[in-house]
C-alpha positions as CSV (number, residue, x, y, z in Angstrom):
1,X,20.5,-23.2,-4.7
2,X,21.9,-22.9,-8.2
3,X,25.6,-23.0,-7.5
4,X,27.2,-25.9,-9.4
5,X,28.5,-27.4,-6.2
6,X,25.0,-27.9,-4.9
7,X,24.6,-30.6,-7.6
8,X,26.9,-32.7,-5.6
9,X,26.2,-33.7,-2.0
10,X,26.5,-30.5,0.0
11,X,29.0,-27.7,-0.8
12,X,32.3,-29.1,-1.9
13,X,35.0,-27.5,0.2
14,X,38.3,-26.6,-1.5
15,X,39.9,-28.3,-4.5
16,X,41.6,-30.8,-2.2
17,X,38.3,-31.6,-0.3
18,X,39.7,-30.8,3.1
19,X,36.4,-30.6,4.7
20,X,35.6,-34.3,4.4
21,X,37.4,-34.7,7.7
22,X,35.4,-32.3,9.7
23,X,33.9,-34.0,12.8
24,X,30.8,-32.0,13.5
25,X,29.5,-34.6,15.8
26,X,32.4,-34.0,18.1
27,X,31.7,-30.4,18.7
28,X,29.3,-30.9,21.6
29,X,32.0,-32.7,23.5
30,X,34.5,-30.0,22.6
31,X,32.2,-27.3,23.8
32,X,32.2,-29.0,27.3
33,X,35.9,-28.6,27.3
34,X,36.1,-25.1,25.9
35,X,33.6,-22.6,27.1
36,X,33.0,-19.0,26.0
37,X,33.7,-19.3,22.3
38,X,32.7,-16.1,20.6
39,X,30.6,-16.3,17.5
40,X,32.6,-16.0,14.3
41,X,32.9,-12.6,12.8
42,X,31.4,-11.6,9.5
43,X,33.5,-12.7,6.5
44,X,33.4,-9.3,5.0
45,X,35.2,-6.2,6.3
46,X,33.2,-3.6,8.0
47,X,35.1,-0.9,6.1
48,X,34.2,-0.6,2.5
49,X,36.9,-1.1,-0.1
50,X,38.6,2.1,-1.0
51,X,37.1,4.0,2.0
52,X,39.4,6.3,3.9
53,X,41.0,4.7,7.0
54,X,39.7,6.0,10.3
55,X,42.0,8.1,12.5
56,X,44.4,6.1,14.5
57,X,46.4,6.7,17.7
58,X,50.1,7.0,17.5
59,X,50.6,3.8,19.7
60,X,51.1,0.7,17.6
61,X,48.6,-2.1,17.9
62,X,50.9,-5.1,18.0
63,X,50.2,-8.9,18.3
64,X,52.7,-11.6,19.0
65,X,51.8,-15.1,17.6
66,X,53.7,-18.3,17.7
67,X,54.1,-21.4,15.5
68,X,56.2,-24.6,16.2
69,X,58.2,-24.5,13.0
70,X,60.6,-22.4,10.9
71,X,59.0,-21.9,7.4
72,X,61.6,-20.6,4.9
73,X,59.0,-19.3,2.5
74,X,56.0,-17.1,2.7
75,X,54.6,-18.5,-0.5
76,X,53.5,-21.8,1.0
77,X,53.7,-24.1,-2.0
78,X,57.5,-24.1,-1.6
79,X,57.4,-25.2,2.0
80,X,58.1,-28.9,2.6
81,X,56.4,-31.5,4.7
82,X,54.7,-30.5,8.0
83,X,56.1,-27.0,7.8
84,X,53.6,-26.3,5.1
85,X,50.8,-26.5,7.7
86,X,52.2,-23.6,9.6
87,X,53.4,-21.8,6.5
88,X,49.8,-21.5,5.3
89,X,49.2,-19.0,8.0
90,X,52.0,-16.8,6.9
91,X,50.6,-16.8,3.4
92,X,47.1,-15.9,4.6
93,X,48.5,-12.9,6.6
94,X,50.2,-11.5,3.5
95,X,48.4,-12.7,0.5
96,X,44.8,-13.1,-0.8
97,X,43.5,-14.5,-4.0
98,X,40.5,-13.6,-6.1
99,X,38.5,-15.7,-3.6
100,X,39.4,-17.1,-0.2
101,X,37.8,-19.7,2.1
102,X,36.6,-19.0,5.7
103,X,36.9,-21.7,8.4
104,X,33.5,-23.1,7.5
105,X,34.6,-23.8,4.0
106,X,32.6,-21.0,2.4
107,X,34.2,-19.3,-0.5
108,X,34.1,-15.5,-0.4
109,X,35.3,-12.8,-2.9
110,X,38.5,-11.0,-2.0
111,X,40.3,-9.4,-5.0
112,X,37.3,-10.4,-7.2
113,X,34.0,-8.7,-7.0
114,X,32.1,-12.0,-6.9
115,X,32.5,-15.7,-6.7
116,X,31.5,-17.4,-10.0
117,X,28.1,-19.2,-9.8
118,X,25.3,-20.2,-12.2
119,X,23.1,-17.6,-10.5
120,X,25.3,-14.7,-11.5
121,X,26.3,-16.1,-14.9
122,X,30.0,-16.2,-14.1
123,X,30.1,-20.0,-14.1
124,X,28.8,-21.5,-17.4
125,X,28.4,-25.1,-18.4
126,X,29.1,-25.3,-22.1
127,X,27.3,-27.5,-24.7
128,X,30.5,-29.4,-25.5
129,X,30.9,-30.6,-21.9
130,X,33.3,-27.9,-20.9
131,X,32.9,-24.9,-18.6
132,X,33.8,-21.3,-18.4
133,X,34.5,-19.3,-15.3
134,X,34.8,-15.5,-15.2
135,X,36.1,-13.1,-12.5
136,X,36.1,-9.3,-12.4
137,X,38.8,-7.8,-10.3
138,X,37.8,-5.1,-7.8
139,X,38.8,-1.5,-8.8
140,X,42.0,-0.2,-7.1
141,X,43.4,-3.7,-6.2
142,X,47.1,-3.4,-5.8
143,X,50.2,-5.3,-4.8
144,X,52.1,-4.4,-1.7
145,X,54.6,-2.3,-3.7
146,X,51.7,-0.1,-5.1
147,X,51.6,-1.7,-8.5
148,X,48.1,-2.3,-9.8
149,X,46.9,-5.9,-9.6
150,X,45.6,-6.8,-13.1
151,X,44.2,-9.8,-15.1
152,X,47.6,-10.0,-16.8
153,X,49.0,-11.1,-13.4
154,X,46.6,-14.0,-13.5
155,X,47.4,-15.0,-17.0
156,X,51.1,-15.1,-15.9
157,X,50.2,-17.1,-12.8
158,X,48.3,-19.6,-14.9
159,X,51.3,-20.0,-17.2
160,X,53.6,-20.7,-14.3
161,X,51.4,-23.1,-12.5
162,X,50.8,-25.1,-15.7
163,X,54.5,-25.3,-16.5
164,X,55.6,-28.9,-16.5
165,X,59.2,-27.8,-15.7
166,X,58.0,-26.3,-12.4
167,X,56.3,-29.3,-10.9
168,X,56.1,-27.8,-7.4
169,X,53.3,-25.5,-8.6
170,X,51.3,-28.1,-10.5
171,X,48.0,-29.8,-9.7
172,X,45.9,-32.3,-11.6
173,X,43.2,-29.7,-12.0
174,X,45.3,-27.8,-14.5
175,X,44.9,-30.7,-16.9
176,X,41.3,-29.6,-17.3
177,X,42.1,-26.1,-18.4
178,X,41.9,-25.2,-22.0
179,X,42.7,-21.5,-21.9
180,X,43.2,-18.5,-19.6
181,X,42.5,-15.1,-21.1
182,X,42.3,-11.5,-20.1
183,X,39.7,-9.5,-22.2
184,X,40.7,-6.4,-20.3
185,X,42.8,-5.4,-17.3
186,X,40.1,-6.3,-14.7
187,X,38.5,-9.5,-16.3
188,X,39.9,-13.0,-16.3
189,X,38.2,-15.9,-18.2
190,X,39.2,-19.6,-17.7
191,X,37.8,-22.1,-20.2
192,X,37.8,-25.7,-19.0
193,X,37.9,-28.8,-21.3
194,X,35.9,-30.8,-18.9
195,X,34.0,-30.2,-15.6
196,X,36.0,-29.5,-12.4
197,X,33.9,-29.0,-9.4
198,X,36.4,-26.6,-7.7
199,X,36.8,-24.3,-10.7
200,X,35.6,-21.3,-8.8
201,X,38.6,-21.6,-6.5
202,X,41.1,-21.4,-9.3
203,X,42.8,-18.3,-8.1
204,X,42.3,-18.8,-4.3
205,X,45.1,-19.5,-1.8
206,X,46.1,-23.1,-2.8
207,X,45.2,-23.8,-6.4
208,X,46.9,-20.9,-8.1
209,X,47.7,-18.1,-5.6
210,X,48.3,-14.9,-7.8
211,X,51.9,-14.1,-8.8
212,X,53.1,-10.5,-9.6
213,X,54.0,-10.4,-13.3
214,X,56.0,-7.2,-12.9
215,X,58.4,-8.8,-10.4
216,X,58.7,-12.4,-11.6
217,X,58.1,-12.6,-15.4
218,X,61.7,-11.6,-16.3
219,X,63.2,-14.1,-13.9
220,X,60.8,-16.8,-15.1
221,X,61.8,-16.3,-18.7
222,X,65.6,-16.2,-17.9
223,X,65.9,-19.3,-15.8
224,X,63.2,-21.7,-14.6
225,X,65.9,-23.8,-12.9
226,X,66.5,-21.0,-10.4
227,X,63.0,-19.5,-10.4
228,X,62.0,-21.0,-7.0
229,X,65.3,-19.8,-5.4
230,X,64.5,-16.1,-5.8
231,X,64.4,-14.1,-2.5
232,X,60.9,-13.1,-3.6
233,X,59.3,-16.2,-2.1
234,X,60.6,-15.4,1.4
235,X,62.0,-12.2,2.8
236,X,61.2,-10.1,-0.3
237,X,57.6,-11.4,-0.7
238,X,55.2,-9.0,-2.2
239,X,51.5,-10.0,-1.9
240,X,48.0,-8.6,-2.0
241,X,47.0,-9.4,1.6
242,X,46.2,-7.3,4.7
243,X,49.8,-7.3,5.9
244,X,53.1,-6.9,4.1
245,X,56.4,-8.5,5.0
246,X,58.8,-6.3,7.0
247,X,61.2,-8.9,8.3
248,X,61.7,-12.6,7.8
249,X,64.5,-14.1,10.0
250,X,65.0,-17.9,9.7
251,X,65.0,-19.5,13.1
252,X,63.5,-16.4,14.7
253,X,60.4,-14.7,13.4
254,X,58.3,-13.1,10.6
255,X,57.3,-9.4,11.2
256,X,54.5,-8.0,9.1
257,X,52.9,-4.6,9.1
258,X,49.5,-3.3,8.0
259,X,49.0,-2.6,4.3
260,X,47.3,0.7,3.9
261,X,46.1,-0.2,0.4
262,X,44.4,-3.5,1.3
263,X,41.4,-4.0,-0.9
264,X,39.0,-4.6,2.1
265,X,40.4,-1.7,4.1
266,X,43.4,-1.1,6.3
267,X,43.7,-3.7,9.1
268,X,43.1,-2.6,12.7
269,X,46.3,-4.2,13.9
270,X,49.5,-2.3,13.0
271,X,52.0,-5.1,13.3
272,X,52.0,-8.9,13.8
273,X,55.1,-10.8,14.9
274,X,55.0,-14.5,14.3
275,X,57.7,-16.2,16.4
276,X,59.2,-19.5,15.2
277,X,59.4,-21.7,18.3
278,X,60.3,-25.2,17.2
279,X,60.0,-26.7,20.6
280,X,56.3,-27.0,21.6
281,X,57.1,-27.1,25.3
282,X,58.8,-23.7,24.9
283,X,55.8,-22.4,22.9
284,X,53.5,-23.4,25.7
285,X,55.8,-21.7,28.2
286,X,55.7,-18.5,26.2
287,X,52.0,-18.5,26.1
288,X,51.7,-19.0,29.9
289,X,54.3,-16.3,30.4
290,X,52.3,-13.9,28.3
291,X,55.0,-13.3,25.6
292,X,52.9,-15.1,22.9
293,X,49.1,-14.5,22.8
294,X,48.1,-16.4,19.7
295,X,48.9,-19.7,18.0
296,X,48.5,-20.0,14.2
297,X,47.8,-23.0,12.0
298,X,48.5,-26.4,13.7
299,X,50.5,-25.6,16.8
300,X,49.3,-27.5,19.9
301,X,48.4,-31.0,20.9
302,X,45.1,-31.7,22.7
303,X,47.1,-32.4,25.9
304,X,48.9,-29.0,25.6
305,X,45.7,-27.3,24.9
306,X,44.3,-28.7,28.1
307,X,47.3,-27.7,30.0
308,X,47.0,-24.1,28.8
309,X,43.3,-24.0,29.5
310,X,43.9,-25.0,33.1
311,X,46.7,-22.5,33.7
312,X,46.2,-19.5,31.4
313,X,44.1,-16.7,32.9
314,X,44.9,-14.3,30.1
315,X,43.3,-16.2,27.2
316,X,41.2,-19.2,26.1
317,X,41.5,-22.3,24.0
318,X,39.3,-23.0,21.1
319,X,39.3,-26.4,19.4
320,X,38.5,-27.7,15.9
321,X,39.0,-31.1,14.4
322,X,39.5,-31.2,10.6
323,X,42.6,-33.4,10.0
324,X,43.5,-37.0,10.4
325,X,46.5,-38.8,11.8
326,X,47.7,-41.2,9.2
327,X,50.5,-43.6,8.4
328,X,51.9,-43.3,4.9
329,X,53.6,-46.5,3.7
330,X,56.5,-46.2,1.3
331,X,55.8,-47.8,-2.1
332,X,59.1,-47.1,-3.8
333,X,62.2,-48.8,-2.4
334,X,60.4,-49.9,0.8
335,X,62.5,-51.6,3.4
336,X,61.5,-54.3,4.3
337,X,59.8,-55.0,1.0
338,X,56.8,-56.6,2.7
339,X,55.5,-53.1,3.4
340,X,54.2,-53.0,-0.1
341,X,52.1,-56.2,0.5
342,X,48.5,-55.1,1.3
343,X,48.1,-58.2,3.4
344,X,50.9,-57.0,5.7
345,X,49.5,-53.5,6.0
346,X,46.0,-54.9,6.8
347,X,47.7,-56.9,9.6
348,X,49.3,-53.8,11.0
349,X,45.9,-52.0,11.2
350,X,44.4,-55.1,12.9
351,X,47.3,-54.9,15.4
352,X,46.9,-51.2,16.2
353,X,44.7,-50.3,19.2
354,X,43.5,-47.0,17.7
355,X,40.9,-46.5,20.3
356,X,43.6,-46.5,23.0
357,X,45.5,-43.9,21.0
358,X,42.4,-41.7,20.7
359,X,41.6,-41.9,24.4
360,X,45.2,-41.5,25.6
361,X,46.5,-38.8,23.2
362,X,43.4,-36.7,22.4
363,X,41.7,-36.7,25.7
364,X,38.8,-38.8,24.6
365,X,37.8,-36.0,22.2
366,X,38.8,-37.9,19.0
367,X,37.6,-41.1,17.4
368,X,39.0,-43.8,15.1
369,X,39.1,-43.0,11.4
370,X,38.4,-45.9,9.0
371,X,38.4,-43.9,5.8
372,X,39.1,-40.5,4.3
373,X,35.5,-39.4,4.7
374,X,34.3,-38.3,8.1
375,X,31.0,-39.8,9.4
376,X,29.8,-36.2,10.0
377,X,29.7,-35.6,6.2
378,X,26.4,-36.0,4.4
379,X,28.3,-38.1,1.7
380,X,29.3,-40.6,4.3
381,X,26.0,-42.6,4.1
382,X,26.5,-42.9,0.4
383,X,30.0,-44.4,0.7
384,X,29.8,-46.2,4.1
385,X,29.2,-49.6,2.6
386,X,32.4,-49.2,0.5
387,X,34.6,-48.9,3.5
388,X,36.7,-52.0,4.4
389,X,37.3,-51.9,8.2
390,X,40.1,-53.3,10.2
391,X,39.0,-53.6,13.8
392,X,41.6,-54.2,16.6
393,X,42.3,-57.9,16.5
394,X,45.9,-58.9,17.4
395,X,45.2,-62.6,16.7
396,X,43.9,-61.8,13.2
397,X,47.0,-59.6,12.7
398,X,49.4,-62.4,13.5
399,X,47.5,-64.9,11.4
400,X,47.7,-62.6,8.3
401,X,51.4,-62.2,8.8
402,X,51.9,-65.9,9.1
403,X,49.8,-66.4,5.9
404,X,52.3,-64.3,4.0
405,X,55.0,-66.9,4.9
406,X,56.9,-65.0,7.6
407,X,58.0,-67.0,10.7
408,X,58.3,-65.8,14.3
409,X,61.8,-65.8,15.8
410,X,62.7,-66.7,19.4
411,X,62.4,-63.0,20.3
412,X,58.8,-62.9,19.1
413,X,59.6,-60.8,16.0
414,X,58.8,-62.2,12.6
415,X,61.5,-63.0,10.1
416,X,61.6,-63.2,6.4
417,X,62.9,-66.1,4.2
418,X,66.5,-64.7,4.7
419,X,66.0,-64.8,8.5
420,X,66.0,-61.0,8.6
421,X,64.0,-59.4,11.4
422,X,60.9,-57.5,10.3
423,X,61.8,-54.1,11.7
424,X,60.1,-51.0,10.3
425,X,61.2,-47.4,10.5
426,X,58.4,-45.0,11.3
427,X,59.4,-41.3,11.1
428,X,57.5,-38.3,12.2
429,X,58.1,-34.6,13.2
430,X,59.0,-33.2,16.6
431,X,55.4,-32.2,17.3
432,X,54.3,-33.4,20.7
433,X,51.3,-35.5,19.6
434,X,53.3,-37.0,16.7
435,X,56.0,-38.2,19.0
436,X,53.7,-39.7,21.6
437,X,51.8,-41.6,18.8
438,X,55.0,-42.8,17.4
439,X,56.1,-44.3,20.7
440,X,52.7,-45.8,21.2
441,X,53.1,-47.7,17.9
442,X,56.6,-48.7,19.0
443,X,55.0,-50.4,22.0
444,X,52.0,-51.9,20.2
445,X,53.4,-53.4,17.0
446,X,56.0,-55.7,18.6
447,X,53.1,-57.5,20.3
448,X,52.1,-58.8,16.8
449,X,55.7,-59.6,15.9
450,X,56.7,-56.4,14.1
451,X,59.6,-54.4,15.5
452,X,59.7,-50.6,15.2
453,X,62.6,-48.2,14.6
454,X,61.2,-44.8,15.7
455,X,62.8,-41.8,14.0
456,X,62.0,-38.2,15.0
457,X,62.9,-35.9,12.1
458,X,65.5,-33.3,13.2
459,X,64.6,-29.7,12.5
460,X,67.5,-29.3,10.1
461,X,66.0,-32.1,7.9
462,X,62.4,-30.8,8.0
463,X,62.8,-28.9,4.7
464,X,64.8,-31.6,3.0
465,X,62.4,-32.7,0.3
466,X,64.4,-35.7,-0.7
467,X,64.8,-36.9,2.8
468,X,61.1,-36.5,3.5
469,X,60.2,-38.4,0.4
470,X,62.5,-41.5,0.5
471,X,61.7,-42.8,4.0
472,X,62.0,-46.6,4.0
473,X,59.0,-47.6,6.1
474,X,56.2,-45.3,7.2
475,X,55.7,-41.6,7.7
476,X,53.4,-40.6,10.5
477,X,51.7,-37.3,9.8
478,X,48.7,-35.2,10.9
479,X,47.3,-34.0,7.5
480,X,44.1,-32.8,5.9
481,X,42.3,-35.8,4.5
482,X,42.6,-35.0,0.9
483,X,41.7,-37.4,-1.9
484,X,43.9,-35.7,-4.4
485,X,47.0,-36.6,-2.3
486,X,46.8,-40.2,-3.7
487,X,46.9,-39.3,-7.4
488,X,50.0,-40.3,-9.2
489,X,50.7,-36.8,-10.4
490,X,51.2,-35.8,-6.7
491,X,53.9,-38.5,-6.1
492,X,57.2,-37.1,-4.7
493,X,59.6,-38.2,-7.5
494,X,63.2,-37.1,-8.4
495,X,62.0,-35.4,-11.6
496,X,59.7,-33.2,-9.4
497,X,62.5,-32.4,-7.0
498,X,60.6,-34.7,-4.5
499,X,57.7,-32.3,-4.2
500,X,54.0,-33.2,-4.1
501,X,51.3,-34.3,-1.8
502,X,51.5,-38.0,-2.4
503,X,53.8,-39.0,0.5
504,X,53.5,-42.7,-0.1
505,X,54.4,-42.3,-3.8
506,X,51.6,-44.7,-4.5
507,X,50.9,-44.7,-8.2
508,X,48.0,-46.7,-9.5
509,X,46.2,-45.9,-12.8
510,X,43.0,-47.4,-11.6
511,X,42.9,-45.1,-8.6
512,X,43.9,-42.1,-10.8
513,X,40.9,-42.8,-13.0
514,X,38.6,-42.9,-10.1
515,X,39.9,-39.7,-8.6
516,X,39.7,-37.9,-12.0
517,X,36.1,-39.1,-12.4
518,X,35.2,-37.9,-8.9
519,X,36.5,-34.4,-9.5
520,X,34.9,-34.1,-12.9
521,X,31.4,-35.5,-12.1
522,X,28.8,-33.0,-11.3
523,X,25.5,-35.1,-10.8
524,X,25.2,-36.0,-7.2
525,X,24.5,-39.7,-7.4
526,X,27.2,-40.4,-10.0
527,X,29.7,-38.4,-8.1
528,X,29.0,-40.2,-4.8
529,X,29.4,-43.5,-6.7
530,X,32.8,-42.4,-7.9
531,X,33.7,-41.4,-4.4
532,X,32.6,-44.7,-3.0
533,X,34.9,-46.4,-5.5
534,X,37.8,-44.3,-4.4
535,X,37.2,-45.2,-0.8
536,X,36.8,-48.9,-1.6
537,X,40.2,-48.9,-3.4
538,X,42.0,-47.0,-0.7
539,X,40.6,-49.0,2.2
540,X,40.8,-52.4,0.5
541,X,44.4,-51.8,-0.5
542,X,45.3,-50.0,2.7
543,X,47.0,-47.2,0.7
544,X,47.3,-45.1,3.8
545,X,46.8,-46.5,7.3
546,X,44.3,-44.1,9.0
547,X,44.7,-43.8,12.8
548,X,42.4,-41.2,14.4
549,X,40.9,-37.8,13.7
550,X,43.0,-35.0,15.0
551,X,42.1,-32.4,17.6
552,X,43.6,-28.9,17.0
553,X,43.5,-26.3,19.9
554,X,44.2,-22.6,19.2
555,X,45.4,-20.3,22.0
556,X,43.7,-16.9,21.8
557,X,44.6,-14.1,24.2
558,X,41.8,-12.2,26.0
559,X,42.7,-8.9,24.5
560,X,42.2,-10.1,20.9
561,X,38.9,-9.5,19.2
562,X,37.5,-11.2,16.0
563,X,40.0,-14.1,16.1
564,X,38.7,-17.6,15.8
565,X,40.1,-21.1,15.5
566,X,41.2,-22.6,12.2
567,X,39.0,-24.6,9.9
568,X,39.7,-27.2,7.2
569,X,39.9,-24.5,4.5
570,X,41.5,-21.6,6.4
571,X,43.9,-20.8,9.2
572,X,43.2,-18.4,12.0
573,X,44.6,-15.6,9.7
574,X,41.8,-15.8,7.2
575,X,40.2,-12.6,8.5
576,X,43.3,-10.9,10.0
577,X,42.2,-7.6,8.6
578,X,39.3,-7.6,11.1
579,X,41.4,-8.5,14.2
580,X,41.4,-5.8,16.9
581,X,42.5,-5.3,20.5
582,X,40.2,-4.7,23.4
583,X,40.4,-1.4,25.3
């Protein structure tokens, strides 16, 4: 195949490389648990773009979904912490880019006529070592307010996302861009100074989701300081997706209605209400009571999925596994300071019985993760030897801590030179699996002489970017395993309003160089070598503490058609224009 991404091992999934975490080898076990999964629908609409909508009955086709959070924004880059996981579904319902991913990680055209490839000549490797990618916008593409969607919207989008004063939009990929030009209203050309393997996803959901120039350009020019405070990003959001925002009530719900002018044809569903149910137990009760018939994004633990499967006659549970549970250590202002000592972090991994966590919390459907690359990935064999492993060995853990110079007190907890107990705060969100894992660590670590102060983040602090960034010890999260999260440019710093994907605020120029080389290297062998060096650095220095691969159940009501579980590159909403109701 002649697509540039075939020059690396397999098809690279999204710019953040989410799909490294997919655990294909687990799917057989999952199939035993979850039966009757329907085959995924076609990624393209059955109704041709611009075709007249079929006649519809007067009764509204309405779906009620639920998520265990309260996203303040529809444009997901502005959502903080774990809320962003659920917020991604809201954006996919209401907005599409030139291209979008399906759950398998395949990139499909949406507002664009085609995905750039070497085959079609829209992706060119230039003699000077740079690249050029070109997209042509489909005829009659419009925003929800009826304004034509043009290449000038994308030029404006590129200007915003490259603006150093608006760090929340930035990504290291933008450093590779030389120019963004619009030869005409339907053509956009991006010239790259150096290779970037995910260049064809430039205007997809995550890298640079399109922004409406006619609504935002004036506000952007007037005040960048207040640009992200505009009501546009939430209740007044105007997108290009299959559904448009009708209501957004914080603490309650998002109501969207079908967009007649959607480029792939009007959706079959007339309205979707997404209820914000912060308490997962309440969400499960709503599903079993029949008031919620679909969960979006990451909503349920494996245990809750099993409970629903056993009791819910009006629907089914489908399961995927594409994220990891990971402990992010604090590298700026850590308390106690020994957290920044790699020897201490290695001891903590040796003292963590991760297999017990997998068996207890994920119903034996998960496995230990030793590195950011899943064993199911073809690249894994090329980087396996670079992984530094930390098997469960409490005696080794205690020995490593003693070698640092800490001494054990009469209560069994280590103390530093000032005779202060080594007690570490671990914070996490209110999600059921997160809390259970937190309290398991609270039980395990004192056995190796490390006390734990467990902190469950209250809902009112979930969107507090500073609070989420300056935790003193560890943050326990279930996240996509993304290499880019550990680049210095993603660190959550005050000058960036504490935004970014680098939760640990780990900043190391050597790792930055390796990550940059990885994303810029096209030949397969050299790219895998760069990836192996990234993995070696991360595991040798225990930059994150990987725990286990995460199991994600989706509840899908029986009357819903063409709905499938989420993937590493897309939520359940990726094809919401094709959803329908039985009968």
